[in-house]
MDTraj code that builds the backbone (N, CA, C; nanometers):
import mdtraj as md
import numpy as np

residues = "MET THR ALA PHE LYS ASP LYS SER ILE LYS GLU VAL ILE ASP ARG GLU GLY GLY ASP LYS TYR THR ASP ARG ALA ASN ASP ARG GLY GLY PRO THR LYS TYR GLY VAL THR GLN ALA LYS ALA ARG GLU CYS GLY TYR THR GLY ASN MET ARG ASP MET THR TYR GLN GLN ALA TYR ASP ILE TYR SER LYS ALA PHE TRP ASP ARG CYS ARG CYS SER GLU LEU GLU LYS TYR SER GLN SER LEU ALA VAL TRP VAL PHE ASP TYR GLY VAL ASN SER GLY THR GLY ALA ALA ALA LYS ALA LEU GLN GLY LEU LEU ASN THR SER ASN ASN GLN GLN LYS LEU TRP LYS ASP ILE ALA GLU ASP GLY ALA ILE GLY PRO GLY THR LEU ASN ALA LEU ALA ALA LEU GLN SER ALA ARG GLY ALA GLU GLY MET LYS ILE PHE SER TYR VAL TYR ASN GLY LEU ARG ILE GLY LYS LEU TYR ASN ILE ALA TYR ALA ASP LYS SER GLN GLU GLU ASN PHE TRP GLY TRP VAL THR ARG VAL ILE ASN ILE THR LYS ASN VAL GLY VAL".split()
xyz = np.array([
    [0.0876, -0.1032, 0.0196],
    [-0.0093, -0.0075, 0.0140],
    [0.0865, 0.0940, -0.0013],
    [0.0713, 0.2117, -0.1044],
    [0.1696, 0.3188, -0.1091],
    [0.0661, 0.4328, -0.0165],
    [0.1451, 0.5173, 0.0269],
    [0.1280, 0.6439, 0.1029],
    [0.0167, 0.7093, 0.0167],
    [0.0285, 0.7447, -0.0939],
    [-0.0539, 0.8098, -0.1875],
    [-0.1732, 0.7388, -0.2105],
    [-0.1605, 0.6228, -0.2074],
    [-0.3125, 0.5424, -0.2160],
    [-0.3853, 0.5830, -0.1070],
    [-0.3239, 0.5412, 0.0097],
    [-0.4077, 0.5805, 0.1440],
    [-0.4435, 0.6968, 0.1780],
    [-0.3894, 0.8252, 0.1145],
    [-0.4123, 0.9314, 0.1623],
    [-0.5462, 0.9509, 0.0420],
    [-0.5638, 0.8911, -0.0533],
    [-0.6591, 0.9196, -0.1679],
    [-0.7764, 0.8497, -0.1271],
    [-0.7746, 0.7649, -0.0456],
    [-0.8954, 0.6507, -0.0334],
    [-0.9615, 0.7335, 0.1268],
    [-0.8479, 0.7679, 0.2040],
    [-0.9074, 0.8432, 0.3343],
    [-1.0043, 0.9654, 0.3050],
    [-0.9089, 1.0168, 0.2030],
    [-1.0105, 1.1437, 0.1534],
    [-1.1333, 1.1506, 0.0769],
    [-1.1451, 1.0508, 0.0213],
    [-1.2688, 1.0278, -0.0341],
    [-1.3546, 0.9730, 0.0746],
    [-1.3102, 0.8990, 0.1864],
    [-1.3821, 0.8544, 0.2716],
    [-1.4296, 0.9652, 0.3700],
    [-1.3649, 1.0594, 0.3837],
    [-1.3962, 1.1767, 0.4829],
    [-1.4687, 1.2745, 0.4124],
    [-1.4561, 1.2973, 0.2438],
    [-1.5376, 1.3689, 0.1959],
    [-1.7112, 1.3193, 0.1633],
    [-1.7234, 1.2090, 0.1601],
    [-1.8288, 1.1618, 0.1452],
    [-1.9321, 1.1158, 0.2649],
    [-1.8190, 1.2314, 0.3868],
    [-1.9242, 1.2141, 0.5121],
    [-1.8705, 1.1077, 0.6132],
    [-1.7624, 1.0712, 0.5827],
    [-1.7129, 0.9742, 0.7432],
    [-1.8177, 0.8557, 0.7418],
    [-1.8419, 0.8336, 0.8663],
    [-1.9303, 0.7028, 0.8685],
    [-2.1110, 0.7749, 0.8990],
    [-2.1067, 0.9258, 0.8363],
    [-2.2626, 0.9152, 0.8116],
    [-2.3282, 0.8323, 0.7475],
    [-2.4503, 0.7915, 0.7825],
    [-2.5381, 0.6898, 0.6699],
    [-2.6346, 0.7733, 0.6158],
    [-2.6232, 0.7726, 0.4851],
    [-2.7607, 0.8506, 0.3966],
    [-2.8613, 0.7668, 0.3750],
    [-2.9615, 0.8308, 0.3186],
    [-3.0679, 0.7382, 0.2246],
    [-3.1604, 0.8562, 0.1680],
    [-3.1165, 0.9453, 0.0761],
    [-3.2156, 1.0342, 0.0432],
    [-3.3131, 0.9850, -0.0696],
    [-3.3927, 1.0719, -0.1083],
    [-3.4839, 1.0447, -0.1897],
    [-3.4007, 1.1038, -0.3204],
    [-3.3743, 1.1725, -0.3458],
    [-3.2618, 1.2496, -0.4666],
    [-3.1199, 1.2200, -0.4814],
    [-3.1063, 1.1037, -0.4131],
    [-2.9606, 1.0100, -0.4341],
    [-2.9653, 0.8945, -0.4775],
    [-2.9377, 0.9143, -0.6315],
    [-2.9704, 0.7621, -0.7076],
    [-2.8909, 0.6405, -0.6312],
    [-2.7603, 0.6426, -0.5320],
    [-2.7333, 0.5453, -0.4814],
    [-2.7617, 0.4745, -0.3636],
    [-2.8756, 0.5749, -0.3170],
    [-3.0175, 0.4822, -0.2139],
    [-2.8970, 0.4469, -0.0928],
    [-2.9092, 0.3698, -0.0348],
    [-2.8439, 0.3091, 0.1228],
    [-2.6907, 0.3760, 0.1355],
    [-2.6283, 0.4459, 0.1848],
    [-2.4844, 0.4508, 0.1559],
    [-2.4298, 0.5069, 0.2976],
    [-2.2912, 0.4387, 0.3146],
    [-2.2207, 0.4932, 0.4401],
    [-2.0816, 0.4807, 0.3689],
    [-2.0145, 0.5679, 0.4439],
    [-1.8692, 0.6054, 0.4078],
    [-1.8616, 0.6300, 0.2931],
    [-1.9955, 0.6489, 0.1927],
    [-1.9904, 0.6868, 0.0604],
    [-1.9847, 0.5804, -0.0359],
    [-2.0171, 0.4284, 0.0203],
    [-1.9876, 0.2975, -0.0352],
    [-2.1616, 0.2882, -0.0313],
    [-2.2226, 0.3095, -0.1507],
    [-2.3569, 0.2536, -0.1811],
    [-2.4031, 0.1114, -0.1730],
    [-2.5026, 0.0889, -0.1315],
    [-2.5678, -0.0720, -0.1324],
    [-2.5173, -0.1835, -0.1971],
    [-2.5827, -0.1054, -0.3352],
    [-2.5114, -0.1771, -0.4458],
    [-2.3679, -0.2352, -0.4624],
    [-2.3194, -0.1222, -0.4349],
    [-2.1476, -0.1449, -0.4391],
    [-2.0896, -0.2459, -0.3399],
    [-2.1558, -0.2118, -0.2110],
    [-2.1489, -0.3292, -0.0894],
    [-2.1703, -0.4612, -0.1137],
    [-2.2827, -0.4952, -0.1750],
    [-2.3298, -0.6026, -0.1710],
    [-2.2526, -0.6626, -0.3348],
    [-2.2011, -0.5783, -0.4061],
    [-2.1238, -0.6243, -0.5342],
    [-2.0043, -0.6792, -0.4462],
    [-1.9420, -0.5936, -0.3426],
    [-1.7833, -0.6463, -0.2770],
    [-1.8736, -0.7716, -0.1833],
    [-1.9455, -0.8176, -0.1613],
    [-1.9364, -0.8973, -0.0646],
    [-2.0175, -0.8936, 0.0898],
    [-2.0645, -0.7575, 0.0715],
    [-2.0751, -0.7145, 0.2049],
    [-2.2338, -0.7116, 0.2351],
    [-2.2900, -0.8159, 0.3363],
    [-2.4392, -0.8457, 0.3367],
    [-2.5085, -0.7815, 0.4565],
    [-2.4281, -0.7293, 0.5150],
    [-2.4961, -0.6360, 0.6236],
    [-2.5986, -0.5247, 0.6099],
    [-2.6429, -0.4650, 0.7180],
    [-2.7127, -0.3255, 0.7003],
    [-2.6058, -0.2318, 0.7101],
    [-2.6363, -0.1420, 0.6104],
    [-2.5554, -0.0574, 0.5490],
    [-2.5453, 0.0367, 0.6650],
    [-2.5909, 0.0470, 0.7843],
    [-2.5868, 0.1313, 0.9080],
    [-2.4637, 0.0870, 0.9791],
    [-2.4575, -0.0475, 0.9647],
    [-2.3363, -0.1208, 1.0673],
    [-2.2145, -0.1492, 0.9851],
    [-2.1793, -0.1071, 0.8445],
    [-2.0447, -0.0870, 0.7708],
    [-1.9493, -0.0334, 0.8573],
    [-1.8149, -0.0857, 0.8656],
    [-1.7247, -0.0181, 0.9522],
    [-1.6421, 0.0415, 0.8559],
    [-1.5470, 0.1503, 0.8786],
    [-1.4447, 0.2058, 0.8360],
    [-1.3752, 0.0792, 0.7476],
    [-1.3122, 0.0236, 0.8016],
    [-1.2628, -0.0838, 0.7454],
    [-1.2477, -0.1756, 0.6327],
    [-1.4084, -0.1819, 0.6532],
    [-1.5122, -0.2731, 0.5498],
    [-1.4840, -0.1690, 0.4035],
    [-1.5234, -0.0002, 0.4345],
    [-1.5628, 0.0752, 0.3659],
    [-1.4234, 0.0862, 0.2456],
    [-1.3175, 0.1284, 0.3252],
    [-1.1793, 0.0972, 0.2871],
    [-1.1260, 0.0253, 0.2126],
    [-1.1778, -0.0973, 0.2525],
    [-1.1414, -0.2359, 0.1354],
    [-1.2022, -0.2396, 0.0022],
    [-1.3169, -0.2048, 0.0289],
    [-1.4050, -0.1797, -0.0999],
    [-1.3570, -0.0671, -0.1891],
    [-1.3031, 0.0408, -0.1188],
    [-1.2682, 0.1563, -0.2166],
    [-1.1278, 0.1069, -0.3032],
    [-1.0246, 0.0661, -0.1549],
    [-0.9109, -0.0030, -0.2411],
    [-0.9298, -0.0911, -0.3411],
    [-1.0057, -0.2172, -0.3427],
    [-1.0049, -0.3091, -0.4011],
    [-1.1267, -0.2869, -0.5537],
    [-1.2467, -0.2049, -0.4974],
    [-1.3302, -0.2160, -0.6213],
    [-1.3159, -0.0979, -0.6911],
    [-1.2277, -0.0018, -0.6694],
    [-1.2194, 0.1577, -0.7048],
    [-1.0502, 0.1654, -0.7647],
    [-0.9643, 0.1824, -0.6748],
    [-0.8235, 0.1908, -0.7020],
    [-0.7400, 0.0601, -0.7563],
    [-0.7816, -0.0068, -0.7026],
    [-0.6637, -0.1539, -0.7825],
    [-0.7683, -0.1684, -0.8973],
    [-0.9076, -0.1963, -0.9240],
    [-0.9458, -0.1715, -1.0692],
    [-0.9319, -0.1178, -1.1740],
    [-0.9123, 0.0523, -1.1207],
    [-0.8787, 0.1367, -1.2036],
    [-0.7446, 0.1528, -1.2555],
    [-0.6182, 0.0990, -1.1791],
    [-0.4969, 0.0564, -1.1714],
    [-0.4439, 0.1911, -1.1134],
    [-0.4969, 0.2582, -1.0110],
    [-0.4281, 0.4047, -1.0208],
    [-0.3125, 0.3615, -0.9552],
    [-0.2628, 0.2624, -0.8796],
    [-0.0994, 0.2738, -0.8670],
    [-0.0175, 0.2891, -0.9887],
    [-0.0279, 0.2448, -1.0835],
    [0.0148, 0.2166, -1.2152],
    [-0.0048, 0.3892, -1.2805],
    [-0.1033, 0.4515, -1.3075],
    [-0.1178, 0.5937, -1.3145],
    [-0.0738, 0.6713, -1.2823],
    [-0.0305, 0.6017, -1.1385],
    [0.0377, 0.7652, -1.0442],
    [0.1472, 0.7822, -1.0961],
    [0.1919, 0.6577, -1.1726],
    [0.3711, 0.6722, -1.1988],
    [0.3675, 0.7709, -1.3069],
    [0.2234, 0.7880, -1.3823],
    [0.2392, 0.8705, -1.5155],
    [0.2152, 1.0596, -1.4581],
    [0.1129, 1.0189, -1.3579],
    [0.0637, 1.1584, -1.2843],
    [-0.0511, 1.1715, -1.1750],
    [0.0121, 1.1943, -1.0457],
    [-0.0811, 1.1719, -0.9162],
    [-0.2106, 1.2158, -0.9544],
    [-0.2182, 1.3420, -1.0019],
    [-0.3720, 1.3962, -1.0559],
    [-0.4502, 1.3314, -1.1203],
    [-0.3623, 1.2486, -1.2389],
    [-0.4770, 1.1528, -1.2990],
    [-0.4885, 1.0478, -1.2180],
    [-0.4022, 1.0018, -1.1821],
    [-0.4656, 0.8549, -1.0765],
    [-0.5403, 0.9133, -0.9805],
    [-0.5603, 1.0139, -0.9021],
    [-0.6923, 1.0548, -0.8120],
    [-0.7792, 1.0688, -0.8711],
    [-0.8029, 1.1367, -0.9926],
    [-0.8994, 1.1814, -1.0960],
    [-0.9627, 1.0759, -1.1085],
    [-0.8708, 0.9606, -1.1642],
    [-0.9388, 0.8692, -1.2529],
    [-1.0506, 0.7626, -1.1113],
    [-0.9795, 0.7391, -1.0148],
    [-1.0248, 0.7042, -0.8964],
    [-1.1246, 0.7702, -0.8327],
    [-1.1393, 0.8914, -0.8284],
    [-1.2659, 0.9531, -0.7887],
    [-1.3736, 0.9646, -0.8670],
    [-1.3403, 0.9866, -1.0213],
    [-1.4516, 0.9287, -1.1315],
    [-1.5008, 0.7847, -1.1171],
    [-1.3902, 0.6960, -1.0773],
    [-1.4709, 0.5488, -1.0856],
    [-1.5611, 0.5535, -0.9464],
    [-1.5365, 0.6308, -0.8233],
    [-1.5888, 0.6363, -0.7445],
    [-1.7809, 0.6821, -0.7788],
    [-1.7654, 0.7813, -0.8218],
    [-1.8935, 0.8516, -0.8419],
    [-1.9746, 0.8095, -0.9957],
    [-1.9106, 0.7592, -1.0580],
    [-1.9577, 0.7212, -1.2079],
    [-1.9581, 0.5522, -1.2305],
    [-1.8848, 0.5158, -1.1803],
    [-1.8316, 0.3846, -1.2073],
    [-1.7068, 0.3560, -1.2804],
    [-1.6302, 0.2293, -1.2124],
    [-1.4783, 0.2350, -1.2998],
    [-1.5214, 0.2225, -1.4558],
    [-1.5811, 0.1678, -1.5240],
    [-1.6189, 0.1424, -1.6430],
    [-1.6272, 0.2961, -1.7208],
    [-1.6939, 0.3785, -1.6699],
    [-1.7290, 0.5061, -1.7124],
    [-1.6059, 0.6106, -1.6952],
    [-1.4886, 0.5733, -1.5948],
    [-1.3849, 0.6285, -1.5558],
    [-1.2794, 0.5951, -1.7014],
    [-1.2739, 0.4536, -1.7097],
    [-1.1869, 0.4196, -1.7790],
    [-1.2048, 0.4330, -1.9286],
    [-1.3247, 0.4240, -1.9739],
    [-1.3892, 0.5027, -2.0990],
    [-1.3292, 0.6288, -2.1445],
    [-1.3648, 0.7102, -2.0251],
    [-1.3128, 0.8421, -2.0587],
    [-1.1815, 0.8616, -2.1083],
    [-1.1022, 0.7515, -2.0022],
    [-0.9695, 0.7771, -2.0249],
    [-0.9206, 0.7495, -2.1553],
    [-0.9565, 0.6156, -2.1926],
    [-0.9095, 0.5523, -2.3581],
    [-0.9395, 0.6325, -2.4566],
    [-1.0956, 0.7055, -2.4493],
    [-1.1477, 0.8058, -2.5391],
    [-1.0361, 0.9499, -2.5423],
    [-1.0257, 0.9926, -2.4482],
    [-0.9126, 1.1007, -2.4479],
    [-0.7879, 1.0254, -2.5200],
    [-0.7127, 0.9050, -2.4726],
    [-0.6069, 0.8833, -2.5199],
    [-0.6364, 0.8554, -2.6867],
    [-0.7305, 0.8059, -2.7162],
    [-0.7499, 0.7860, -2.8823],
    [-0.7522, 0.9420, -2.9496],
    [-0.7969, 1.0386, -2.8709],
    [-0.8535, 1.1482, -2.9299],
    [-0.6820, 1.2464, -2.9141],
    [-0.6108, 1.2053, -2.8489],
    [-0.4650, 1.2701, -2.7876],
    [-0.3545, 1.2085, -2.8977],
    [-0.3572, 1.1339, -3.0044],
    [-0.2799, 1.0457, -3.0535],
    [-0.2631, 1.1053, -3.1973],
    [-0.2951, 1.2412, -3.2346],
    [-0.3040, 1.2787, -3.3543],
    [-0.3228, 1.1619, -3.4478],
    [-0.4256, 1.1421, -3.4739],
    [-0.4654, 1.0438, -3.5822],
    [-0.3969, 0.9299, -3.5933],
    [-0.3235, 0.8481, -3.4729],
    [-0.2578, 0.7594, -3.4379],
    [-0.1093, 0.7516, -3.5057],
    [-0.0782, 0.8921, -3.5230],
    [0.0491, 0.9235, -3.5626],
    [0.1557, 0.8941, -3.4825],
    [0.1151, 0.9163, -3.3259],
    [0.2015, 0.9034, -3.1909],
    [0.1830, 0.7722, -3.1433],
    [0.0799, 0.6938, -3.1494],
    [0.0321, 0.5491, -3.0980],
    [-0.0849, 0.5334, -3.1534],
    [-0.0878, 0.3853, -3.1973],
    [-0.2037, 0.3391, -3.2245],
    [-0.3587, 0.3452, -3.1437],
    [-0.4513, 0.3454, -3.1966],
    [-0.6094, 0.3632, -3.0692],
    [-0.5964, 0.2257, -2.9867],
    [-0.6386, 0.2547, -2.8750],
    [-0.6785, 0.1097, -2.8130],
    [-0.8310, 0.1135, -2.8005],
    [-0.8419, -0.0155, -2.7558],
    [-0.9830, -0.0296, -2.7119],
    [-1.0584, 0.0287, -2.6253],
    [-1.1801, 0.0884, -2.6353],
    [-1.2379, 0.1977, -2.5262],
    [-1.3563, 0.0604, -2.4701],
    [-1.2843, -0.0165, -2.4069],
    [-1.3814, -0.1420, -2.3839],
    [-1.3960, -0.1048, -2.1871],
    [-1.3611, 0.0119, -2.1206],
    [-1.3910, 0.0427, -1.9923],
    [-1.3032, -0.0337, -1.9005],
    [-1.1932, -0.1088, -1.9231],
    [-1.0835, -0.1789, -1.8078],
    [-0.9598, -0.1352, -1.8830],
    [-0.8969, -0.0549, -1.7571],
    [-0.7672, -0.0281, -1.7714],
    [-0.6826, -0.1233, -1.7728],
    [-0.5928, -0.1892, -1.8884],
    [-0.5253, -0.2680, -1.9424],
    [-0.3885, -0.2468, -1.9776],
    [-0.3076, -0.3339, -2.0276],
    [-0.1808, -0.2962, -2.0644],
    [-0.1986, -0.2048, -2.1933],
    [-0.3100, -0.2182, -2.2613],
    [-0.3266, -0.1349, -2.4208],
    [-0.3357, 0.0231, -2.3673],
    [-0.3994, 0.0598, -2.2412],
    [-0.4398, 0.1673, -2.1827],
    [-0.3030, 0.2424, -2.1414],
    [-0.2208, 0.1368, -2.0423],
    [-0.0981, 0.1957, -1.9773],
    [-0.0248, 0.2193, -2.0586],
    [0.0253, 0.1419, -2.1803],
    [0.0737, 0.1401, -2.3067],
    [0.0645, 0.2681, -2.3842],
    [-0.0490, 0.3118, -2.4047],
    [-0.1043, 0.4371, -2.4771],
    [-0.0455, 0.5558, -2.4072],
    [-0.0324, 0.5318, -2.2332],
    [-0.0021, 0.6799, -2.1460],
    [0.1561, 0.6678, -2.1952],
    [0.2046, 0.5568, -2.1752],
    [0.3619, 0.5575, -2.1637],
    [0.3910, 0.6465, -2.3271],
    [0.3341, 0.6169, -2.4170],
    [0.3739, 0.6805, -2.5336],
    [0.3282, 0.8191, -2.5257],
    [0.2190, 0.8682, -2.4743],
    [0.1777, 1.0062, -2.4535],
    [0.2759, 1.0706, -2.3653],
    [0.3358, 1.0086, -2.2198],
    [0.4315, 1.0492, -2.2212],
    [0.5419, 1.0985, -2.2582],
    [0.5825, 0.9833, -2.3788],
    [0.7087, 1.0335, -2.4547],
    [0.7123, 1.1107, -2.5581],
    [0.5697, 1.0973, -2.6072],
    [0.5469, 1.2150, -2.7345],
    [0.5276, 1.3292, -2.6700],
    [0.4617, 1.3629, -2.5523],
    [0.4624, 1.5136, -2.5147],
    [0.5308, 1.5794, -2.3618],
    [0.5998, 1.4616, -2.3297],
    [0.6684, 1.4821, -2.1981],
    [0.5678, 1.5198, -2.0782],
    [0.6535, 1.5941, -1.9432],
    [0.5559, 1.5813, -1.8396],
    [0.4521, 1.6850, -1.8175],
    [0.5030, 1.8140, -1.9370],
    [0.3952, 1.8965, -1.9550],
    [0.2518, 1.8705, -2.0437],
    [0.2783, 1.7741, -2.0881],
    [0.1735, 1.7347, -2.2021],
    [0.0945, 1.6072, -2.0848],
    [0.1669, 1.5432, -2.0075],
    [0.0723, 1.4768, -1.9225],
    [0.0062, 1.5728, -1.8280],
    [0.0457, 1.6613, -1.7618],
    [0.0005, 1.7367, -1.6899],
    [-0.1140, 1.8115, -1.7565],
    [-0.1338, 1.8616, -1.8990],
    [-0.2434, 1.8946, -1.9701],
    [-0.3639, 1.7789, -1.9803],
    [-0.3092, 1.6837, -2.0229],
    [-0.3721, 1.5646, -2.0373],
    [-0.4663, 1.5262, -1.9372],
    [-0.3946, 1.5269, -1.8011],
    [-0.4724, 1.5281, -1.6633],
    [-0.5698, 1.6091, -1.6487],
    [-0.5363, 1.7303, -1.6796],
    [-0.6276, 1.8706, -1.6298],
    [-0.7452, 1.8403, -1.7603],
    [-0.7570, 1.7851, -1.8814],
    [-0.8553, 1.7939, -1.9651],
    [-0.9112, 1.6342, -1.9247],
    [-0.8551, 1.5552, -1.9001],
    [-0.9344, 1.4445, -1.8429],
    [-1.0747, 1.4696, -1.7492],
    [-1.0033, 1.5590, -1.6300],
    [-1.0805, 1.5946, -1.5132],
    [-1.2015, 1.6920, -1.5710],
    [-1.1616, 1.7896, -1.6606],
    [-1.2474, 1.8721, -1.7351],
    [-1.4007, 1.7777, -1.8351],
    [-1.3672, 1.6883, -1.8681],
    [-1.4493, 1.5763, -1.9266],
    [-1.5547, 1.5518, -1.8107],
    [-1.4819, 1.5441, -1.7043],
    [-1.5627, 1.4871, -1.5944],
    [-1.6362, 1.5695, -1.5710],
    [-1.6063, 1.7272, -1.5409],
    [-1.6728, 1.8364, -1.5067],
    [-1.8263, 1.8501, -1.6000],
    [-1.7741, 1.8290, -1.6998],
    [-1.8681, 1.8317, -1.8170],
    [-1.9870, 1.7146, -1.8218],
    [-1.9494, 1.6192, -1.7940],
    [-2.0321, 1.5014, -1.7550],
    [-2.1368, 1.5259, -1.6469],
    [-2.0697, 1.5850, -1.5303],
    [-2.1730, 1.6386, -1.4228],
    [-2.2876, 1.7337, -1.4676],
    [-2.2253, 1.8272, -1.5497],
    [-2.2981, 1.9473, -1.6168],
    [-2.4032, 1.8819, -1.6852],
    [-2.4150, 1.8053, -1.7903],
    [-2.4820, 1.7040, -1.8719],
    [-2.5863, 1.6723, -1.8013],
    [-2.5515, 1.5475, -1.6828],
    [-2.6065, 1.5043, -1.5748],
    [-2.7163, 1.5975, -1.4947],
    [-2.6276, 1.7169, -1.4745],
    [-2.7777, 1.8307, -1.3865],
    [-2.8742, 1.8871, -1.5314],
    [-2.8113, 1.9259, -1.5984],
    [-2.8824, 1.9804, -1.7160],
    [-2.9920, 1.9075, -1.7727],
    [-2.9697, 1.7857, -1.7873],
    [-3.0791, 1.6637, -1.8172],
    [-3.1858, 1.6534, -1.7219],
    [-3.1355, 1.6833, -1.6500],
    [-3.2080, 1.5859, -1.4888],
    [-3.2430, 1.6843, -1.3577],
    [-3.3272, 1.7922, -1.4116],
    [-3.3322, 1.8899, -1.3116],
    [-3.3184, 1.8417, -1.1500],
    [-3.3914, 1.7296, -1.1041],
    [-3.3740, 1.6852, -0.9921],
    [-3.2265, 1.6858, -0.9472],
    [-3.1398, 1.6576, -1.0410],
    [-3.0101, 1.6548, -0.9629],
    [-2.9198, 1.7715, -0.9830],
    [-3.0142, 1.8825, -0.9979],
    [-2.9818, 2.0356, -0.9931],
    [-2.9189, 2.0574, -0.8190],
    [-2.9532, 2.0261, -0.7122],
    [-2.9157, 2.0450, -0.5997],
    [-2.7809, 1.9530, -0.5549],
    [-2.7540, 1.8679, -0.6522],
    [-2.6153, 1.7958, -0.6194],
    [-2.4689, 1.8537, -0.6644],
    [-2.5574, 1.9215, -0.7860],
    [-2.4412, 1.9522, -0.8804],
    [-2.3082, 2.0680, -0.8153],
    [-2.3429, 2.1520, -0.7611],
    [-2.2726, 2.1956, -0.6914],
    [-2.1623, 2.1468, -0.6212],
    [-2.1996, 2.0600, -0.5208],
    [-2.1545, 1.9630, -0.4360],
    [-2.0499, 1.8779, -0.5300],
    [-2.0966, 1.8265, -0.6338],
    [-2.0359, 1.7481, -0.7445],
    [-1.8956, 1.8061, -0.7828],
    [-1.9087, 1.9336, -0.8583],
    [-1.8299, 1.9932, -0.9325],
    [-1.7014, 2.0536, -0.8175],
    [-1.7512, 2.1108, -0.6872],
    [-1.6943, 2.1475, -0.5880],
    [-1.5823, 2.0448, -0.5279],
    [-1.6382, 1.9044, -0.5562],
    [-1.5580, 1.7985, -0.5039],
    [-1.4565, 1.7377, -0.6241],
    [-1.4875, 1.7535, -0.7603],
    [-1.3905, 1.7179, -0.8412],
    [-1.2630, 1.8305, -0.9018],
    [-1.3132, 1.9431, -0.8348],
    [-1.2208, 2.0770, -0.8501],
    [-1.1129, 2.0725, -0.7543],
    [-1.1685, 2.0310, -0.6134],
    [-1.0581, 2.0059, -0.4853],
    [-1.0075, 1.9196, -0.4286],
    [-1.0299, 1.7888, -0.4900],
    [-0.9803, 1.6755, -0.4474],
    [-0.8251, 1.6518, -0.4475],
    [-0.7571, 1.6996, -0.5769],
    [-0.6525, 1.6957, -0.5642],
    [-0.5352, 1.7719, -0.4782],
    [-0.6044, 1.8967, -0.4754],
    [-0.5861, 1.9945, -0.3169],
    [-0.5631, 1.8924, -0.1999],
    [-0.6872, 1.8331, -0.1751],
    [-0.6977, 1.7945, -0.1016],
    [-0.6133, 1.6834, -0.0054],
    [-0.5717, 1.6182, -0.1583],
    [-0.4860, 1.5122, -0.1120],
    [-0.3450, 1.5294, -0.1413],
    [-0.3052, 1.6616, -0.1666],
    [-0.1838, 1.6796, -0.1866],
    [-0.0732, 1.7134, -0.2988],
    [-0.1722, 1.6847, -0.4276],
    [-0.0859, 1.6975, -0.5592],
    [-0.1587, 1.8614, -0.6073],
])
top = md.Topology()
chain = top.add_chain()
for i, resn in enumerate(residues, 1):
    res = top.add_residue(resn, chain, resSeq=i)
    for name in ("N", "CA", "C"):
        top.add_atom(name, md.element.get_by_symbol(name[0]), res)
traj = md.Trajectory(xyz[None], top)
């Protein structure tokens, strides 16, 4: 476990309200504790009442189901900002959506395949995605990786806007969503 991974997961848990249990009508997640929805908890093998979930159980879900699934420790080698943004995107919108956004942006950034070949936009970060990131870093350098990371986060902000714009019932969540997205790297320390 890296210190960065640990800090990123703890920051998400704290920002999600810590041990606060919620079940708001306008929150699509349903019963939630430590920011873990009941559906995700069940998917990860937790069978108890959501009110009884422990911090460690929530931490383990974030670690396995989000950080590790998105291969954020490997993304961190290219950009800590990108790693934490992919992780947080996965937490809020699903790991498949976070990966597809990353893969689509990599394909859009390859100058019509002159810098590297397009990769599958399959929603799973694997060797193809990681190789494309290495090619991006080689072609664009550290500054290019920084710009790429910011563009990735901008795509996420656009997605949140589109959700709230299309479904007025989600407007009450919009400001909190974008504040979270904008502040997470500062809160993690990158």
